[in-house]
N, C-alpha and C positions, 0 to 999 in steps of 0.2 A: 046894921044890915038886918032886914026882916028875916024871920025864921026861914021862910021859903026862898029867900034870895040865893043862898048857897047852893041849893039844889038846882036852881035855874042856871047858875053860872057853870056848874059841873056838867050839866047836860049840853049846854052850848059848846063847851070845850071838847066834849066827845064828838059832837057833830063836826066841828072843824077838823079834828084829827082824822075822822073817817073820810071826810072830803079830800083832804090832802093825800091820804093813802090811795084813794080811788084815782086821783089825778096822776099820781106817780105810777100806778099800775097801768093806766092807759098809755102813758108815755113810753114805758118800758115795753109794753106790747107792740106799740107802733114801731119802735126801733128794732125790736126782734124780728118783726115781719119784714121790714125793709131790708135789713142786712142779711137776713136768712135767704130772701129771694135772690139777692145779688150773688150770694155765695153759691146757691143752687144753680143759677144760670151759668156762672163762671165755671162750675164743675163740668158743665156739658159742652163747653167750648173746646175746640182743639187746643191741646196743651194745658187745659185746666188741671186742677188738683187731682181729679179722678181720671185724667188721662183719656177721656173719651173723645167724643166729637162727632163729626158728621158720619158719613158712611164709612169712613176709614178709621173710626174710633174703636171699633170692636164692640163686644157685648156691653150693653148699658148705654151706648151712645144715643143721643136724642134726635138724630136727624135721618134715621133710616139707613137701609143697606146701600152699599156702593153698587153702581151699575158697571158690570164687567162683561167681557167677551171671553169665551173659552174655546179650546180645541182639544181633541183627544190625543193622548200619548200613544205612540205606535212603536212597532218594532220592525226593523228591516236592515238591509245592507246599507252601510254608510261609507261614503267615500271621503276620507280625511284629506284635507288640502291645506296649503299655505297661501296666504294672500299677500300680494305685492303691488306696488305702484311703479310704473315705468313710463318712458317716453318712446313712441314709435320712431323707428329709423328705417331708412331704405337699406336693403341688403348690400348694395354697392352704390357709391356716389363718386363722381369724378368731375373736376374742373378741367376743361379741355383748352389747352393753350396753343397758340401758333408756334411752330418750330422754326420759323424764320420771320424776319421783319419784312413787311410789305403791305400793299393795299389789297383789301378784300375785293376780288373780282366777281365772286359768285357766292350767294348765300342760299343753300339748298334746304335748310331746315329752320324751324322756328320754335318758340316756346310752346310746350304741350305736345309736340309731335312725337309719335312713337317711331323709333328707328331700330334697325337691326345691327348686329355686330358687323363691322367692316364697311358700313355705309358711309359715303362721302357726305359730310355736312356743309362744308364750305371750301372754297378754293382761293388761295392767295396768289398774287402776282409773283411768279418765280424769278423774274429778272433775267439774269444771264444763264440760269440753269438749263433752259431749253437749248441754248447754243452748246453748252457743255455736253448735253446728252447727244445732240446731233454729231458733234465731233467724235465722241466716243463710239457711236454707232458706225461712223465712217471708218474709223481706225479698225474697228472689228471686221468690217467688210474687206478692208485691204488685207488684213492678216489672214482672213479665211481664203482670199484669192491666192495669196502667197503660198499658203498651205497646200492649196490645190496644185499649184505649179510644182512644188517640192515633191508632192506625192507622184505626180506624173513623171518627173525626172527620176525618182526612185524606181518607178516601174521600168523605165527604159534601162537604167543601170542594172537592175536585177536580171532583166532578160539578156542583156549583153554578157553579164557575168556567167549566166548559165550556159550560153552558147560557147563562150570561150573555154569554160571548164570541159565541155563535151569535146571540143576540138583538141584541147590539151591532152585529154585522156587518149585521144587517137594520135597524139604526137604530130598534130597538124599545125599547132601554134607553139610558140616558145613559152618558157616559164615566165618570162618577163611580161608577156602579153596577158597571160592568165592572172598574174598578181595585180597588174594594173586594173584589169576589169573588176576584180574583187574589191580593190581599194576604192574605185569609183562608186561601186554599189554601197559600200559602207559610208562613204561621204554623203551620198544622196539620202541615206537613211538618217544620218545626223541632221541634215538640213530639214528633213521632215519633222524631226523632234523639235528643232528650234522653231519652226513655223507653228507647230501645235502649241508650244509654249506661248508664242506671240498671240495666237488666237485666244488662248485661255486668259492671258492678261487683258486683251482687248474686251473680252466678254465681262471680266471683272470690272473693268473701267466703265462699261456700259451700265452694269448693275449698280455701281457706286453713284454714277451720275443719275440713274433712275431713282435711287434712294434719296438723293438730294432733292430731286424734283418732287418726290412724294411729300417732302416736308411742306410743300405748298398746299397740301390737302389736309383738312381736318377730318379725321375718320373716327367713327363711333367705336370705342373699345369693347363694348358689350351691347346687348339688346336692352332697350329701356325707353325712357321718356326724357325729352329735353326739358329740364327744369327751368332754365332761363337762357335767353340769348342776350349777350352783353353788348355786341357790336352790330352795326348795320353794314350793308353792302356799300363799298366805297370808303369805309373807315380804314384807318391804318392799324394793322395788327402788329403787336410787339410780342416778343418771346416771354415777357414777364407779365402779360395781361391776359386773363382768360377770355375766350370767345363764347364758350357755352358752359353751362353746368348740366350734368346728366345724372339721372338716377335710375336704378333698377327697382321697379315697384312690383315685380312678379312675386317677390317674397319680402315680407316686412319682418323686421326683428325688433326686439326690445331687450334691454339689459336690466336685470333686477339684482339687488344685493342679497346675499345669503349669509345668515349667521352660521356659527359652527353647528348649531342644532339643525338648522334647515339643510345645510350642506350634507349632513349625514343622512338625510332622508330623500333628497332630490337626486335623481339620476338622469343621465343623458337618455333621451328617448321617451321620457315620461310625458303624458298628455298635459296640456295647459289650455285653460279657457281664458280668453281675453274679452273684456268689455270696455267700451269707450265712455269717457265722461260725457261726451256730447250725445250719445245714444245708448243709455244703459240697457235697453231691452235687447239690443243686438248682441249675439254671441259669436265669437270667432275661435276656431280650434287651431291649436298649434302644438309644437313639441319642444322639449328642451333640447337644443341643438348642441350646446357645448357648455362646459363649466370650467372656469379658471381654477388652476391648481395652487394658486398663491393667495394668501390672505393679506389684506391691507393692514399693517400694524397700527394705523391710526384709528380705523373703524372696526377692526377685527371682523371684517366681512370679506367674502369673495364674490365673484359675479357669475351669474348664469345667463346665457343668451337663449332667448326663446324665439323661434321662427314661426311665422304664420303665413300660409298661402294667401295670396292676394290677387287672384285671377281677375276679379271684377273691379279692382282698383279702389275699393271703398276705403281702405286704410291709407292714411296719408302720413308722411313723416312729420314729426312735431306734435302729433296728437298725444294727449295723456290717456293712459290705459291702466286698467286694473287687471292684474294677472293672477289667476288661481291655478296653482300646480297641484295636481292630485298625486299623492305619494303612498297612500295605503287604503285598503278596504277593510272596514270593521263589520263582519257579518253579524246579523241579529242584534244590532245596537238599539238602545232606547232613543227614540227620536221625538223631539218636540219642536214647535216653531221657534225660530230665532228670537221673536219678540217676547216669548214667555220667560226667558232667562234674565234674571236681574243680577248685576255684578256691582259690588261696592268695594271699598278699600280692603275689607276683611273677608267677605263671604261671597259665594255664588249660590243663588237660591232661586226658587220659583214658588208659586202659590197654586195649590190644588183647590178646586171647587168641590166641596163635599156637602151632601145633604145634611141639613140641620134637623135636630129633634123637635125644633119649634114648629108649630102649625103654620100653614101657608099664610102669607100676609094678605092685607086687604087689596082690592084692585086699585090700579093706578088711575090717573086722570083719563086714560083712554079705555078704561074698563078691563085692562089686562092684568094678570098676575094673581087673581084670586084662586085659580086652579093650579098654580105652579108651586112646587115645593120650595121651602126656605133653604138657603145655602150659606155656608160659612167658608172662609178662606183659611187654608192650612199651609203654613210656611214650611218648605222642605229644603234642606241644604243639599246641593248636588255638586257634581264636578263636571265641568264642560271638557269634553275630550276632542272636540273638533267642529269645524263648520262644513256643511255640505256644499257640494258643487252643483246640485240640480237646481236651476233657477225656479222651477215650478214648485218645488217643495220648500225651499228656503228653510231648511231645518238644521238643527244642531244635534249632535249626539251627546248624551249625558250619562253619568253614573250616579246612582242614588236610590233611596227607598221609594221608587216610583214604579207603577205597574202599567202595562199596556191597557188602554181603555179608560184610564182615569182622565178626568177633565182638568186640564191645566189652564190657568188664566193667562190670556195673551194680551189683554188691553184693560187698563184701569188698575193695575196691581202696584203701581209705583209707590203709593202712599198707604197701602194696606198693612195691617198688622195681623199676626197670627190669631185666628178665631174671630175675625171681624165678619159681620154679616154682609153678604153680597147678593146681588140680584143679577141673574143671567139676562143680558139684554139681547134684543133681536128675536124674531119669531122663526128664523130659518135655521141655518147651520149651527149657530151657537147653541141654541136650545137642544137641538138634536144631538150635538156633540156631547152635551152634558147629560143626556139621557132623560131630559124632561119630557 
């Protein structure tokens, strides 16, 4: 090998080694950049290693603050209530049956008619009952005529007895004549008593026959509405088949179950608010009319009956109803919208919107937000003590470290975490409520 050949070989070897090292460095750098970028991106996803995420990720999230709506915490008198579900029923219902078998001669009422108590709704062929009534009335007239004769005879006998006694005192008639006159008067009086008894019996017979004849009439037992007519004129009515169904809709009732806790708070006379599944906006006022005194051992509940005035007839039997019974007033309670309170298996809490120390964010795509402060969500554990009965306020009463005037998040809080950045949405009430 020439003297300079060794130097050339060593130099080439160093060049090859440096080239290989450069290639390895480039490959390592490429792998580091690609894997590092994926890890960084995954850290920003919801549920990534850094726990951040979108608006709901909290500080450090890469997707901006969550858009929420807020309302102010207030203080006021709060009506505590219990909520129940029931089915509306008529206060009184009745199926009206014929009291005797026969053909319907006259139908005076129909389905949907309003009727009064004692009104005749239909008439059935009475058969021989009319003849019985006629016979009883004739017997009564005969008995009354006989009574008249007996009373006239008594009058004559009494006058004769009085004259005979006067003559006897003057010794103008004998003792025998006097006694005979007295006996005839007493006999006439007895005959009057017998005739009076006959008249009473005849009148009773007429009453009994009339009562039998009234069985041919179907009469409304109370004022209400004909719910249904089952038979037509000319049909055969039987004693085991209803002719009408009738309901009293002037007052509607519903029965709700009470647990031992509720039974201790609900009292007869307490106010109740009823809403319908078919018309939630309508409110009907009622009262607790009665409470059962026995608990069902199977369900450990008793029953309360709520009555609601129904003068306009809007409430119908069979409708489903939500019943709210007010049982206590909490003065000066902390009140928040119902939607602000979040409940899970372990806790009851809400989120307050608090001004952040960070500077205001950039304007959004509509050019808004540059002049608004930054906000963060603060999770606060609370205790819910009841639901309000005022439909306009739709509020709940709470206990916890919350002060009147603070801004509570009412929409968009379901996936928030403590300290997460938020943005108050809306340009009206929400921002004003937050003090922006």
